[in-house]
C-alpha positions in Angstrom: -0.1 0.0 0.0 1.2 3.5 -0.9 1.2 5.5 2.3 3.5 8.1 4.0 5.4 11.1 3.1 9.1 11.0 1.9 11.3 13.9 1.1 14.1 13.5 -1.4 16.5 15.7 -3.5 16.4 16.0 -7.1 19.7 14.9 -8.7 21.2 16.3 -12.0 19.1 15.6 -15.1 15.9 15.8 -13.0 16.3 12.4 -11.8 14.7 11.6 -8.5 15.0 8.5 -6.2 11.8 6.8 -5.6 11.4 5.7 -2.0 11.9 1.9 -1.5 8.6 1.2 0.0 6.8 2.9 -3.0 9.0 1.1 -5.5 8.0 -2.3 -4.1 4.3 -1.4 -4.6 4.5 0.6 -7.7 6.5 -2.0 -9.8 8.9 -1.1 -12.5 6.6 0.4 -15.3 4.9 3.7 -14.2 2.8 6.6 -15.5 3.7 10.1 -14.4 1.4 13.0 -15.3 0.1 16.4 -14.2 -2.3 16.3 -11.3 -4.4 18.8 -9.5 -3.2 21.6 -7.4 0.2 22.0 -9.2 1.5 18.6 -8.2 2.2 15.3 -10.3 0.9 12.0 -9.9 2.8 8.7 -10.1 1.0 5.5 -10.4 1.7 1.9 -11.4 0.9 1.3 -15.1 -1.6 -1.5 -14.3 -3.5 0.9 -11.9 -3.8 3.7 -14.4 -7.2 2.4 -16.1 -8.9 2.3 -12.5 -7.7 5.8 -11.8 -9.0 7.1 -15.2 -12.4 5.4 -14.5 -12.4 7.1 -11.0 -11.9 10.5 -12.7 -14.4 10.1 -15.5 -17.0 8.1 -13.9 -19.5 5.9 -15.8 -20.2 8.3 -18.4 -20.8 6.8 -21.8 -20.9 10.1 -23.6 -17.6 12.1 -23.6 -18.9 15.4 -22.3 -16.8 18.5 -22.1 -15.6 18.0 -18.4 -14.4 14.4 -19.5 -12.6 15.7 -22.5 -10.9 18.5 -20.5 -9.8 16.0 -17.8 -8.3 13.7 -20.5 -6.5 16.6 -22.0 -5.1 17.7 -18.7 -4.1 14.4 -17.4 -3.7 12.0 -20.2 -2.3 14.6 -22.4 0.6 15.2 -20.0 1.2 11.5 -19.2 4.5 9.7 -19.6 5.3 6.1 -19.3 8.4 5.8 -17.4 10.6 3.0 -15.8 12.6 2.9 -12.6 16.3 2.6 -13.4 18.7 0.3 -11.6 19.4 2.8 -9.0 15.7 3.3 -8.2 15.3 6.6 -9.9 13.0 8.1 -12.7 13.6 11.1 -14.7 11.0 14.0 -14.4 10.3 15.4 -17.9 11.0 19.2 -18.1 7.3 20.2 -18.7 6.1 18.2 -15.7 8.9 19.7 -13.5 7.9 23.2 -14.7 4.1 22.6 -14.1 4.8 21.4 -10.5 7.3 24.1 -9.8 9.7 21.6 -8.5 12.9 22.7 -6.8 15.7 20.5 -5.5 13.6 19.4 -2.7 10.5 17.3 -3.4 7.9 15.3 -1.4 6.4 12.0 -2.3 2.9 11.5 -0.7 1.5 8.1 -0.8 -2.2 8.0 -1.2 -3.1 4.3 -1.2 -3.4 3.9 -5.0 -1.1 6.6 -6.2 1.7 9.0 -5.3 1.6 12.7 -5.5 4.9 14.6 -6.1 5.1 18.1 -4.7 7.8 20.6 -4.3 8.6 20.3 -0.5 7.9 24.0 0.1 4.6 24.1 -1.6 3.6 20.8 0.1 4.5 22.3 3.5 2.1 25.2 2.8 -0.5 22.8 1.7 -0.1 20.8 4.9 -0.7 23.9 6.9 -3.9 24.6 5.2 -5.1 21.0 5.6 -4.2 20.8 9.2 -6.4 23.9 9.8 -9.2 22.7 7.8 -9.2 18.8 8.8 -12.1 19.0 11.1 -14.3 21.0 8.6 -13.2 18.6 5.8 -14.3 15.3 7.7 -17.5 17.0 8.6 -18.2 17.8 5.0 -17.4 14.2 3.8 -19.6 12.7 6.7 -22.5 14.9 5.6 -22.1 14.1 1.9 -23.1 10.5 2.6 
């Protein structure tokens, strides 16, 4: 299961070390793409279709919101492989989109990993910490 937060440094050539516990669960063949809130998503290739279905729902008609989601996420996706040293290369356009500096954070979210610039992630965590009680209440009331 992909859980926890790991902070790593970006090496030359935008190479990043994937935490060992994530490598075990992700496998060797991965998909890396833009994600929401200016971060990236990293997911096992075999889990990609399930994530796509979660995003687009059961719609049989490709409405505008689905087309835009496909353009945003699928249009930015790269198939990548972990090298012998446990690293992947983040393409320049994804690196720029997520404003990644030399310090990044991997956030495990059960079926996927988000990749954030560490400073931006710290700011996001502060916001989440303040809103945690409200967010759980909102989820509870939505059911």
